[in-house]
Backbone as CSV, one residue per row, in Angstrom:
resi,resn,N_x,N_y,N_z,CA_x,CA_y,CA_z,C_x,C_y,C_z
1,MET,113.854,187.322,-24.441,114.654,186.153,-24.045,115.581,185.773,-25.196
2,THR,116.831,185.686,-24.937,117.820,185.381,-25.978,117.872,183.897,-26.264
3,ASP,118.524,183.560,-27.378,118.686,182.144,-27.725,119.483,181.391,-26.669
4,GLN,120.476,182.111,-26.091,121.294,181.466,-25.063,120.453,181.104,-23.830
5,MET,119.525,181.969,-23.444,118.672,181.703,-22.289,117.738,180.519,-22.568
6,ILE,117.180,180.514,-23.792,116.309,179.396,-24.169,117.089,178.086,-24.152
7,LEU,118.320,178.122,-24.689,119.159,176.928,-24.713,119.471,176.436,-23.306
8,ALA,119.812,177.382,-22.401,120.145,177.010,-21.020,118.947,176.391,-20.312
9,ASN,117.768,177.012,-20.479,116.561,176.480,-19.843,116.201,175.113,-20.399
10,SER,116.355,174.951,-21.704,116.045,173.668,-22.338,116.980,172.574,-21.849
11,GLN,118.267,172.911,-21.731,119.239,171.937,-21.248,118.936,171.509,-19.803
12,ALA,118.563,172.505,-18.988,118.242,172.200,-17.591,117.019,171.302,-17.502
13,ASN,116.019,171.602,-18.339,114.806,170.796,-18.340,115.091,169.369,-18.804
14,LEU,115.870,169.244,-19.867,116.215,167.917,-20.381,117.043,167.129,-19.364
15,GLN,117.953,167.831,-18.682,118.794,167.169,-17.689,117.958,166.627,-16.530
16,THR,116.979,167.429,-16.099,116.097,167.000,-15.012,115.299,165.758,-15.407
17,GLN,114.744,165.792,-16.619,113.953,164.658,-17.084,114.828,163.422,-17.301
18,LEU,116.031,163.643,-17.771,116.939,162.518,-17.975,117.333,161.876,-16.645
19,GLN,117.520,162.709,-15.622,117.865,162.198,-14.304,116.706,161.370,-13.739
20,GLN,115.468,161.888,-13.893,114.299,161.151,-13.420,114.159,159.822,-14.173
21,LEU,114.452,159.858,-15.463,114.391,158.638,-16.272,115.434,157.631,-15.808
22,SER,116.631,158.105,-15.474,117.705,157.231,-15.007,117.337,156.580,-13.680
23,VAL,116.719,157.357,-12.787,116.314,156.827,-11.481,115.294,155.707,-11.661
24,LEU,114.311,155.925,-12.525,113.282,154.913,-12.761,113.873,153.664,-13.420
25,GLN,114.825,153.868,-14.320,115.479,152.725,-14.958,116.253,151.891,-13.933
26,ASP,116.939,152.570,-13.011,117.682,151.862,-11.962,116.727,151.075,-11.064
27,GLU,115.593,151.697,-10.693,114.623,151.029,-9.836,114.030,149.808,-10.533
28,ALA,113.740,149.946,-11.827,113.144,148.838,-12.564,114.120,147.666,-12.702
29,SER,115.392,147.972,-12.906,116.383,146.904,-13.099,116.795,146.248,-11.781
30,SER,116.943,147.054,-10.729,117.372,146.507,-9.431,116.207,146.130,-8.533
31,GLN,115.031,146.664,-8.829,113.834,146.488,-8.003,114.077,146.939,-6.570
32,GLN,114.939,147.934,-6.429,115.244,148.530,-5.132,114.990,150.030,-5.193
33,ALA,114.248,150.521,-4.200,113.930,151.949,-4.181,115.072,152.768,-3.595
34,ILE,115.962,152.102,-2.835,117.075,152.803,-2.184,118.374,152.211,-2.703
35,SER,119.149,153.018,-3.411,120.420,152.524,-3.941,121.620,153.064,-3.178
36,LYS,121.417,154.164,-2.443,122.501,154.743,-1.640,121.885,155.427,-0.424
37,PRO,122.655,155.598,0.656,122.118,156.160,1.892,121.422,157.505,1.714
38,SER,121.922,158.338,0.820,121.331,159.667,0.664,119.909,159.615,0.094
39,ASP,119.562,158.493,-0.544,118.197,158.365,-1.069,117.171,158.385,0.055
40,ASP,117.486,157.706,1.153,116.584,157.623,2.309,117.390,157.086,3.483
41,PRO,118.032,157.972,4.280,118.890,157.523,5.385,118.187,156.580,6.355
42,ASN,116.971,156.936,6.773,116.248,156.080,7.716,115.890,154.739,7.071
43,GLY,115.449,154.803,5.827,115.102,153.578,5.120,116.312,152.681,4.935
44,MET,117.467,153.295,4.636,118.686,152.508,4.467,119.076,151.820,5.772
45,ALA,118.959,152.531,6.895,119.287,151.947,8.195,118.375,150.755,8.498
46,MET,117.078,150.921,8.227,116.126,149.832,8.459,116.422,148.657,7.536
47,SER,116.767,148.949,6.286,117.065,147.899,5.321,118.289,147.087,5.751
48,LEU,119.331,147.772,6.237,120.544,147.081,6.675,120.269,146.214,7.899
49,ALA,119.421,146.725,8.811,119.074,145.947,10.001,118.316,144.674,9.603
50,LEU,117.394,144.807,8.670,116.640,143.648,8.197,117.543,142.672,7.448
51,LYS,118.524,143.219,6.717,119.464,142.363,5.986,120.291,141.530,6.961
52,ARG,120.692,142.132,8.084,121.449,141.381,9.093,120.582,140.270,9.688
53,GLN,119.311,140.564,9.923,118.403,139.551,10.455,118.210,138.424,9.453
54,GLN,118.153,138.775,8.167,118.021,137.749,7.139,119.258,136.848,7.094
55,ALA,120.442,137.444,7.257,121.679,136.659,7.258,121.707,135.702,8.450
56,ALA,121.265,136.190,9.621,121.229,135.339,10.807,120.219,134.212,10.615
57,ASN,119.075,134.538,10.032,118.051,133.526,9.774,118.579,132.436,8.837
58,ALA,119.326,132.866,7.805,119.885,131.904,6.847,120.889,130.975,7.533
59,GLN,121.698,131.522,8.452,122.680,130.700,9.165,121.988,129.702,10.085
60,TYR,120.962,130.162,10.807,120.217,129.259,11.688,119.535,128.156,10.876
61,SER,119.029,128.509,9.694,118.381,127.514,8.831,119.387,126.467,8.373
62,SER,120.603,126.926,8.041,121.664,125.996,7.647,122.032,125.071,8.806
63,ASN,122.102,125.641,10.018,122.400,124.838,11.208,121.313,123.794,11.446
64,ALA,120.058,124.206,11.247,118.932,123.288,11.462,118.974,122.141,10.459
65,HIS,119.350,122.455,9.228,119.470,121.403,8.205,120.572,120.413,8.582
66,ASP,121.691,120.932,9.064,122.799,120.069,9.486,122.381,119.237,10.692
67,ALA,121.651,119.861,11.627,121.178,119.141,12.817,120.255,117.996,12.427
68,THR,119.395,118.238,11.450,118.484,117.187,10.984,119.269,115.991,10.446
69,ASN,120.320,116.262,9.695,121.135,115.172,9.138,121.849,114.388,10.244
70,TRP,122.397,115.103,11.220,123.050,114.439,12.354,122.065,113.527,13.089
71,LEU,120.917,114.093,13.443,119.944,113.346,14.237,119.351,112.179,13.455
72,THR,119.240,112.343,12.145,118.763,111.239,11.311,119.763,110.084,11.342
73,ALA,121.046,110.409,11.284,122.088,109.377,11.345,122.082,108.680,12.701
74,VAL,121.971,109.465,13.771,121.956,108.886,15.121,120.713,108.022,15.319
75,GLY,119.562,108.579,14.950,118.312,107.839,15.129,118.281,106.550,14.326
76,GLY,118.808,106.595,13.103,118.847,105.389,12.276,119.721,104.313,12.890
77,ALA,120.870,104.719,13.438,121.783,103.749,14.057,121.150,103.122,15.301
78,LEU,120.487,103.947,16.113,119.852,103.416,17.327,118.711,102.471,16.993
79,SER,117.933,102.814,15.982,116.825,101.938,15.570,117.353,100.589,15.095
80,ALA,118.422,100.623,14.302,119.024,99.381,13.824,119.592,98.571,14.990
81,SER,120.126,99.269,15.994,120.708,98.576,17.153,119.642,97.867,17.977
82,VAL,118.477,98.506,18.112,117.381,97.846,18.835,116.992,96.560,18.121
83,THR,116.905,96.625,16.795,116.568,95.436,16.006,117.624,94.343,16.197
84,SER,118.894,94.730,16.177,119.978,93.755,16.358,119.921,93.121,17.745
85,LEU,119.656,93.944,18.762,119.610,93.428,20.130,118.419,92.488,20.334
86,GLN,117.320,92.791,19.677,116.167,91.893,19.767,116.481,90.551,19.115
87,SER,117.264,90.595,18.049,117.696,89.345,17.411,118.616,88.566,18.341
88,VAL,119.503,89.294,19.042,120.386,88.655,20.017,119.552,87.973,21.091
89,ARG,118.544,88.656,21.563,117.683,88.098,22.618,116.995,86.817,22.147
90,SER,116.488,86.848,20.915,115.803,85.664,20.379,116.748,84.472,20.290
91,LEU,117.987,84.732,19.877,118.967,83.658,19.762,119.335,83.095,21.133
92,VAL,119.427,83.991,22.130,119.760,83.527,23.482,118.629,82.662,24.031
93,VAL,117.391,83.088,23.793,116.250,82.275,24.234,116.290,80.911,23.554
94,GLY,116.577,80.913,22.246,116.634,79.648,21.513,117.757,78.744,21.969
95,SER,118.842,79.354,22.451,119.984,78.535,22.882,119.678,77.729,24.137
96,GLY,118.589,78.082,24.826,118.241,77.360,26.054,117.559,76.028,25.805
97,ASP,117.283,75.717,24.562,116.662,74.428,24.227,117.669,73.296,24.451
98,PRO,117.391,72.395,25.378,118.358,71.318,25.690,118.524,70.307,24.567
99,THR,117.643,70.310,23.580,117.739,69.330,22.487,118.587,69.830,21.321
100,LEU,119.127,71.054,21.431,119.916,71.606,20.329,121.160,70.768,20.053
101,SER,121.421,70.574,18.792,122.624,69.835,18.417,123.830,70.763,18.459
102,ALA,124.992,70.184,18.364,126.222,70.974,18.351,126.260,71.890,17.134
103,THR,125.730,71.385,16.025,125.704,72.196,14.807,124.803,73.409,14.979
104,ALA,123.637,73.207,15.608,122.693,74.303,15.838,123.306,75.354,16.774
105,LYS,123.992,74.889,17.794,124.634,75.818,18.720,125.738,76.620,18.011
106,ALA,126.475,75.936,17.136,127.530,76.619,16.386,126.925,77.692,15.476
107,SER,125.750,77.377,14.930,125.061,78.359,14.079,124.636,79.575,14.891
108,ILE,124.148,79.335,16.100,123.740,80.451,16.968,124.944,81.324,17.306
109,VAL,126.056,80.692,17.617,127.281,81.442,17.933,127.697,82.300,16.747
110,SER,127.645,81.731,15.559,128.032,82.468,14.346,127.108,83.673,14.133
111,GLN,125.815,83.449,14.333,124.855,84.550,14.169,125.090,85.652,15.217
112,LEU,125.389,85.245,16.437,125.645,86.222,17.495,126.892,87.048,17.182
113,GLN,127.916,86.393,16.662,129.125,87.128,16.301,128.842,88.126,15.165
114,GLY,127.984,87.715,14.229,127.605,88.628,13.145,126.825,89.825,13.676
115,LEU,125.931,89.578,14.636,125.148,90.670,15.236,126.043,91.612,16.039
116,LYS,127.058,91.035,16.680,127.998,91.897,17.415,128.728,92.829,16.448
117,ALA,129.125,92.293,15.309,129.804,93.115,14.300,128.871,94.217,13.791
118,GLU,127.595,93.867,13.614,126.621,94.864,13.176,126.473,95.969,14.223
119,LEU,126.374,95.577,15.481,126.227,96.558,16.564,127.441,97.474,16.650
120,LEU,128.624,96.894,16.477,129.843,97.704,16.533,129.865,98.700,15.371
121,SER,129.415,98.263,14.212,129.340,99.156,13.050,128.318,100.259,13.289
122,GLN,127.185,99.909,13.874,126.157,100.914,14.174,126.661,101.922,15.209
123,ALA,127.391,101.438,16.196,127.933,102.328,17.226,128.988,103.266,16.657
124,ASN,129.612,102.877,15.555,130.646,103.696,14.919,130.110,104.456,13.697
125,THR,128.799,104.594,13.617,128.183,105.371,12.528,128.777,106.772,12.498
126,SER,129.045,107.253,11.298,129.620,108.595,11.172,128.792,109.452,10.223
127,TYR,128.936,110.755,10.377,128.296,111.721,9.478,129.355,112.737,9.071
128,LEU,129.582,112.844,7.779,130.622,113.725,7.241,131.986,113.431,7.886
129,GLY,132.251,112.149,8.095,133.547,111.744,8.629,133.676,111.822,10.140
130,ARG,132.611,112.220,10.839,132.673,112.328,12.303,131.781,111.277,12.941
131,PRO,132.301,110.519,13.912,131.476,109.513,14.592,130.372,110.191,15.400
132,VAL,129.127,109.800,15.163,128.007,110.516,15.784,127.788,110.144,17.243
133,PHE,128.492,109.095,17.732,128.332,108.692,19.126,129.566,109.028,19.970
134,ALA,130.457,109.881,19.458,131.701,110.178,20.184,131.733,111.588,20.759
135,GLY,130.593,112.276,20.806,130.591,113.642,21.317,131.450,114.537,20.443
136,ASN,132.177,115.448,21.070,133.026,116.364,20.280,134.449,115.841,20.097
137,SER,134.638,114.553,20.339,135.953,113.949,20.136,136.298,113.938,18.654
138,ASP,137.606,114.053,18.371,138.050,113.998,16.978,138.538,112.599,16.601
139,ALA,138.176,111.606,17.412,138.574,110.222,17.132,137.897,109.747,15.848
140,GLY,138.543,108.814,15.172,137.987,108.315,13.923,136.804,107.395,14.118
141,ALA,136.694,106.775,15.315,135.585,105.865,15.610,135.224,105.997,17.083
142,ALA,133.938,105.802,17.389,133.505,105.940,18.781,134.016,104.789,19.649
143,PHE,134.102,103.579,19.069,134.526,102.402,19.828,135.654,101.675,19.101
144,SER,136.587,101.165,19.876,137.672,100.364,19.313,137.189,98.934,19.135
145,GLY,137.683,98.284,18.102,137.280,96.903,17.849,137.881,95.939,18.848
146,SER,138.967,96.329,19.466,139.641,95.468,20.439,139.470,96.061,21.833
147,GLY,138.835,95.312,22.719,138.618,95.787,24.082,137.407,96.689,24.202
148,TYR,136.883,97.126,23.086,135.664,97.952,23.043,135.790,99.237,23.866
149,ALA,136.980,99.811,23.844,137.197,101.070,24.563,136.405,102.187,23.883
150,TYR,135.882,103.085,24.691,135.114,104.219,24.174,136.077,105.361,23.872
151,ASN,136.112,105.798,22.621,137.040,106.854,22.207,136.430,108.253,22.281
152,GLY,135.159,108.310,22.636,134.506,109.610,22.722,134.920,110.367,23.978
153,THR,134.484,111.624,24.044,134.767,112.449,25.219,133.531,112.456,26.107
154,PRO,133.596,111.783,27.268,132.422,111.683,28.147,131.898,113.063,28.549
155,GLY,130.570,113.174,28.582,129.942,114.421,29.031,129.893,115.518,27.997
156,THR,130.394,115.273,26.790,130.364,116.311,25.761,129.370,115.926,24.671
157,THR,128.948,116.915,23.930,127.994,116.671,22.855,128.199,117.671,21.737
158,VAL,127.819,117.299,20.547,127.831,118.218,19.406,126.485,118.931,19.388
159,SER,126.502,120.244,19.315,125.266,121.024,19.345,125.190,121.956,18.147
160,ARG,123.987,122.360,17.816,123.751,123.312,16.740,122.773,124.382,17.227
161,ALA,123.130,125.639,16.979,122.246,126.757,17.324,121.237,126.926,16.207
162,ILE,119.952,126.798,16.519,118.913,126.956,15.504,118.062,128.193,15.783
163,GLY,118.552,129.031,16.674,117.867,130.273,17.003,118.735,131.097,17.925
164,ALA,118.345,132.342,18.145,119.149,133.231,18.989,119.317,132.664,20.397
165,SER,118.323,131.930,20.879,118.397,131.379,22.240,118.053,129.888,22.256
166,THR,118.215,129.218,21.115,117.857,127.797,21.033,119.023,126.986,20.476
167,THR,119.546,126.086,21.310,120.633,125.195,20.903,120.195,123.755,21.138
168,VAL,120.441,122.897,20.159,119.989,121.509,20.242,121.179,120.559,20.131
169,SER,121.199,119.546,20.989,122.230,118.514,20.915,121.909,117.593,19.747
170,VAL,122.903,117.301,18.919,122.653,116.486,17.725,123.426,115.172,17.715
171,SER,124.330,114.975,18.652,125.105,113.733,18.689,124.472,112.749,19.663
172,GLY,124.876,111.479,19.557,124.379,110.457,20.471,125.378,110.173,21.581
173,ASP,124.884,109.655,22.680,125.744,109.288,23.813,126.129,107.817,23.647
174,GLY,127.313,107.588,23.099,127.748,106.227,22.832,127.905,105.389,24.084
175,ALA,128.449,105.992,25.137,128.671,105.252,26.377,127.347,104.811,26.987
176,ALA,126.351,105.715,26.980,125.046,105.375,27.553,124.307,104.357,26.703
177,SER,124.513,104.413,25.399,123.783,103.528,24.488,124.357,102.112,24.462
178,TYR,125.667,101.998,24.380,126.288,100.690,24.144,127.156,100.204,25.300
179,GLY,127.395,101.049,26.295,128.273,100.654,27.387,129.730,100.817,26.991
180,VAL,130.626,100.590,27.944,132.049,100.815,27.701,132.868,99.596,28.135
181,GLY,133.826,99.226,27.301,134.757,98.156,27.657,134.071,96.853,28.050
182,ALA,134.442,96.341,29.239,133.891,95.069,29.711,132.400,95.170,30.008
183,GLY,131.919,96.387,30.196,130.492,96.569,30.474,129.682,96.885,29.229
184,SER,130.289,96.743,28.082,129.606,97.081,26.839,128.752,95.925,26.337
185,VAL,127.845,96.236,25.431,127.003,95.209,24.827,127.852,94.250,23.996
186,PHE,128.950,94.724,23.479,129.834,93.876,22.672,130.487,92.794,23.546
187,ALA,130.948,93.251,24.715,131.548,92.286,25.649,130.493,91.309,26.165
188,LEU,129.265,91.797,26.314,128.169,90.928,26.765,127.928,89.805,25.761
189,ILE,127.947,90.142,24.494,127.735,89.113,23.457,128.903,88.126,23.447
190,ASP,130.118,88.624,23.692,131.268,87.720,23.779,131.076,86.718,24.918
191,THR,130.572,87.210,26.048,130.334,86.335,27.201,129.280,85.282,26.867
192,ILE,128.249,85.710,26.155,127.164,84.783,25.776,127.678,83.711,24.825
193,THR,128.443,84.103,23.808,128.949,83.118,22.833,129.921,82.135,23.500
194,SER,130.717,82.666,24.416,131.647,81.772,25.137,130.879,80.762,25.972
195,GLY,129.793,81.205,26.585,128.975,80.300,27.405,128.325,79.221,26.564
196,ILE,127.811,79.599,25.398,127.180,78.603,24.522,128.205,77.569,24.073
197,GLN,129.384,78.054,23.724,130.442,77.138,23.278,130.887,76.208,24.399
198,ALA,130.785,76.715,25.650,131.187,75.886,26.802,130.063,74.967,27.255
199,GLY,128.874,75.118,26.641,127.749,74.253,26.976,126.972,74.693,28.191
200,THR,127.124,75.941,28.651,126.388,76.430,29.818,125.109,77.143,29.382
201,ASP,124.195,77.281,30.327,122.925,77.954,30.056,123.155,79.475,30.119
202,VAL,122.920,80.164,28.998,123.175,81.612,28.948,121.891,82.422,29.017
203,THR,120.764,81.745,29.260,119.504,82.493,29.334,119.479,83.444,30.534
204,SER,120.395,83.212,31.473,120.476,84.124,32.618,120.927,85.523,32.188
205,GLN,121.446,85.646,30.952,121.909,86.944,30.445,120.778,87.760,29.800
206,LEU,119.577,87.176,29.788,118.459,87.879,29.160,118.168,89.225,29.834
207,SER,118.296,89.266,31.143,118.029,90.526,31.853,119.054,91.596,31.460
208,ALA,120.304,91.171,31.228,121.349,92.117,30.818,121.053,92.635,29.403
209,ILE,120.570,91.736,28.551,120.211,92.155,27.194,119.037,93.135,27.236
210,ASP,118.051,92.830,28.080,116.887,93.714,28.205,117.298,95.102,28.706
211,SER,118.261,95.121,29.624,118.751,96.403,30.137,119.407,97.222,29.031
212,ARG,120.143,96.522,28.161,120.810,97.230,27.072,119.793,97.722,26.039
213,ILE,118.765,96.925,25.777,117.698,97.370,24.864,117.014,98.605,25.437
214,SER,116.776,98.574,26.740,116.135,99.719,27.402,117.009,100.966,27.300
215,ALA,118.322,100.795,27.450,119.242,101.938,27.371,119.225,102.553,25.984
216,VAL,119.254,101.718,24.963,119.232,102.225,23.589,117.891,102.898,23.296
217,SER,116.810,102.310,23.781,115.483,102.887,23.564,115.357,104.259,24.229
218,SER,115.967,104.390,25.402,115.937,105.697,26.095,116.663,106.758,25.274
219,GLN,117.788,106.371,24.686,118.517,107.302,23.829,117.698,107.647,22.583
220,GLN,116.935,106.674,22.075,116.060,106.950,20.939,115.050,108.036,21.281
221,SER,114.502,107.973,22.467,113.508,108.973,22.890,114.125,110.364,22.952
222,LEU,115.360,110.452,23.460,116.036,111.749,23.530,116.302,112.316,22.140
223,VAL,116.748,111.437,21.250,117.030,111.866,19.878,115.745,112.318,19.188
224,ALA,114.655,111.577,19.410,113.367,111.937,18.806,112.898,113.307,19.303
225,ALA,113.099,113.566,20.589,112.698,114.865,21.140,113.518,115.995,20.518
226,ASN,114.812,115.771,20.363,115.668,116.794,19.737,115.306,116.990,18.269
227,TYR,114.977,115.892,17.602,114.590,115.975,16.186,113.314,116.808,16.033
228,ASN,112.348,116.569,16.910,111.104,117.345,16.864,111.374,118.829,17.130
229,ALA,112.288,119.107,18.055,112.632,120.502,18.350,113.238,121.179,17.124
230,VAL,114.079,120.446,16.394,114.697,121.007,15.186,113.640,121.262,14.116
231,GLN,112.700,120.318,13.955,111.644,120.487,12.956,110.783,121.703,13.263
232,GLN,110.465,121.891,14.531,109.687,123.067,14.931,110.488,124.341,14.688
233,GLY,111.798,124.263,14.971,112.655,125.421,14.725,112.722,125.769,13.256
234,GLN,112.808,124.752,12.392,112.852,124.996,10.956,111.563,125.655,10.462
235,SER,110.436,125.222,10.998,109.160,125.822,10.600,109.118,127.296,10.996
236,ALA,109.601,127.587,12.201,109.623,128.970,12.664,110.570,129.825,11.826
237,LEU,111.712,129.250,11.452,112.682,129.979,10.635,112.140,130.258,9.243
238,THR,111.415,129.312,8.680,110.818,129.513,7.362,109.804,130.649,7.393
239,ALA,108.971,130.654,8.442,107.981,131.728,8.582,108.667,133.073,8.790
240,GLN,109.734,133.085,9.590,110.455,134.329,9.850,111.129,134.844,8.582
241,ALA,111.665,133.934,7.773,112.317,134.339,6.525,111.330,135.049,5.603
242,ALA,110.114,134.498,5.496,109.089,135.111,4.655,108.697,136.484,5.204
243,GLN,108.608,136.581,6.526,108.236,137.853,7.151,109.309,138.919,6.927
244,LEU,110.568,138.523,7.072,111.659,139.481,6.871,111.721,139.950,5.416
245,THR,111.466,139.037,4.485,111.458,139.407,3.073,110.370,140.432,2.788
246,THR,109.197,140.215,3.374,108.084,141.153,3.190,108.411,142.507,3.802
247,GLN,109.002,142.492,5.008,109.340,143.743,5.682,110.386,144.523,4.897
248,ARG,111.395,143.819,4.394,112.443,144.510,3.654,111.920,145.052,2.322
249,SER,111.037,144.287,1.703,110.439,144.750,0.454,109.632,146.027,0.680
250,GLY,108.999,146.100,1.853,108.230,147.295,2.181,109.099,148.509,2.426
251,VAL,110.356,148.268,2.824,111.269,149.381,3.111,111.998,149.863,1.869
252,ASP,112.609,148.949,1.132,113.419,149.372,-0.016,113.001,148.746,-1.341
253,GLY,111.897,148.011,-1.329,111.422,147.410,-2.566,110.596,148.388,-3.390
254,VAL,110.280,148.023,-4.606,109.464,148.863,-5.485,108.291,148.044,-6.011
255,ASP,107.227,148.778,-6.357,106.099,148.166,-7.047,106.477,148.127,-8.523
256,LEU,106.882,146.957,-8.995,107.446,146.859,-10.341,106.456,147.317,-11.411
257,THR,105.210,146.938,-11.270,104.209,147.347,-12.264,104.078,148.862,-12.321
258,LYS,103.985,149.473,-11.149,103.867,150.930,-11.079,105.125,151.596,-11.635
259,THR,106.285,151.050,-11.293,107.546,151.624,-11.756,107.661,151.549,-13.275
260,LEU,107.243,150.430,-13.861,107.310,150.286,-15.314,106.371,151.257,-16.026
261,VAL,105.200,151.496,-15.440,104.258,152.471,-16.020,104.861,153.872,-15.971
262,GLU,105.460,154.214,-14.806,106.089,155.527,-14.661,107.283,155.663,-15.599
263,LEU,108.029,154.567,-15.766,109.191,154.595,-16.653,108.757,154.855,-18.099
264,SER,107.693,154.178,-18.516,107.187,154.384,-19.870,106.725,155.820,-20.076
265,ALA,106.021,156.348,-19.075,105.530,157.725,-19.173,106.698,158.707,-19.212
266,GLN,107.735,158.459,-18.407,108.887,159.350,-18.368,109.670,159.299,-19.674
267,GLN,109.759,158.101,-20.255,110.433,157.978,-21.551,109.688,158.770,-22.627
268,ASN,108.361,158.692,-22.612,107.561,159.449,-23.578,107.733,160.953,-23.370
269,ALA,107.762,161.360,-22.096,107.917,162.782,-21.787,109.285,163.283,-22.231
270,TYR,110.313,162.458,-22.033,111.661,162.857,-22.425,111.779,162.978,-23.945
271,GLN,111.189,162.005,-24.653,111.220,162.062,-26.118,110.465,163.289,-26.628
272,ALA,109.356,163.606,-25.976,108.585,164.786,-26.379,109.376,166.061,-26.129
273,ALA,110.072,166.112,-24.995,110.880,167.293,-24.665,112.009,167.474,-25.667
274,LEU,112.606,166.350,-26.077,113.660,166.432,-27.090,113.112,167.006,-28.398
275,GLY,111.907,166.553,-28.785,111.314,167.041,-30.021,110.978,168.514,-29.966
276,VAL,110.387,168.929,-28.848,110.029,170.344,-28.699,111.269,171.224,-28.685
277,THR,112.290,170.763,-27.968,113.517,171.550,-27.861,114.206,171.680,-29.222
278,SER,114.219,170.625,-30.008,114.871,170.688,-31.324,114.176,171.682,-32.250
279,LYS,112.849,171.773,-32.114,112.121,172.718,-32.952,112.273,174.155,-32.448
280,ALA,112.326,174.318,-31.136,112.423,175.660,-30.559,113.798,176.272,-30.780
281,LEU,114.812,175.433,-30.976,116.184,175.943,-31.092,116.734,175.761,-32.507
282,GLN,115.853,175.863,-33.490,116.327,175.768,-34.865,117.229,176.958,-35.191
283,PRO,118.368,176.719,-35.826,119.321,177.826,-36.119,118.737,178.805,-37.164
284,THR,119.073,180.068,-36.970,118.639,181.131,-37.906,119.866,181.740,-38.553
285,LEU,119.624,182.598,-39.597,120.739,183.293,-40.256,121.517,184.159,-39.288
286,MET,120.791,184.765,-38.354,121.441,185.633,-37.368,122.378,184.828,-36.453
287,SER,121.938,183.526,-36.174,122.770,182.667,-35.306,124.120,182.406,-35.954
288,PHE,124.106,182.192,-37.310,125.358,181.946,-38.004,126.189,183.213,-38.096
289,LEU,125.525,184.382,-38.285,126.243,185.658,-38.411,126.921,186.024,-37.106
290,ARG,126.311,185.612,-35.973,126.912,185.928,-34.699,128.146,185.068,-34.442
């Protein structure tokens, strides 16, 4: 065997070991067993499919988070409105006392006007600049302060997809909750305050107030049901995310501890090969003469 043959074989051996060392180094740094399709075509296809599922899961999770914020805003406004309406009812009951002085009646009127302003503000609650009771309308507010016109789009709703086949409504129905125009709760309070100022008995409006409280409470139940659906969806998405991560790790992931042990062993083998090769290919006088 000539020196040239020994050199060629040594170079081939070193190149092979260096390539194996490079592969292990890449796996250890990236923690991925598949870096290109040729490494494992079937594994790469499975990995890409799982990656697409992970991307879809992440989008649904983002939608669910946004839905939670919408429904929290709607639910908070409705809860506050029930409290305001109950205060309105108490004031109307109190106004029926025939011994009330003019000053006391004026105080009740002032309080009712303040509660109306609160209700109008609650009905115009917004999230990220969008009124939550206006459906998919791009209006700046669900209700106008003058005439109490409804600016929302009747029959429409803002929805969020929280799964491949699961869509949840996240907006509130302003018309159903507060009424529209002359039939709105705002106009009802105006009628009540006008009656008190005119000295008439307004306790006959208690049934109308109760109807409006019932309407808002019904909307609360719908919002609560949608909120629970979103929470259940989020739990399912979290579990699915963990499952997809495990599945993908099984396809293209590496056992880091095992890889590091193999990397250390390969580095030692490569260093040993370099040492052996340097000794086996020491130059001789004949090498220089040639």
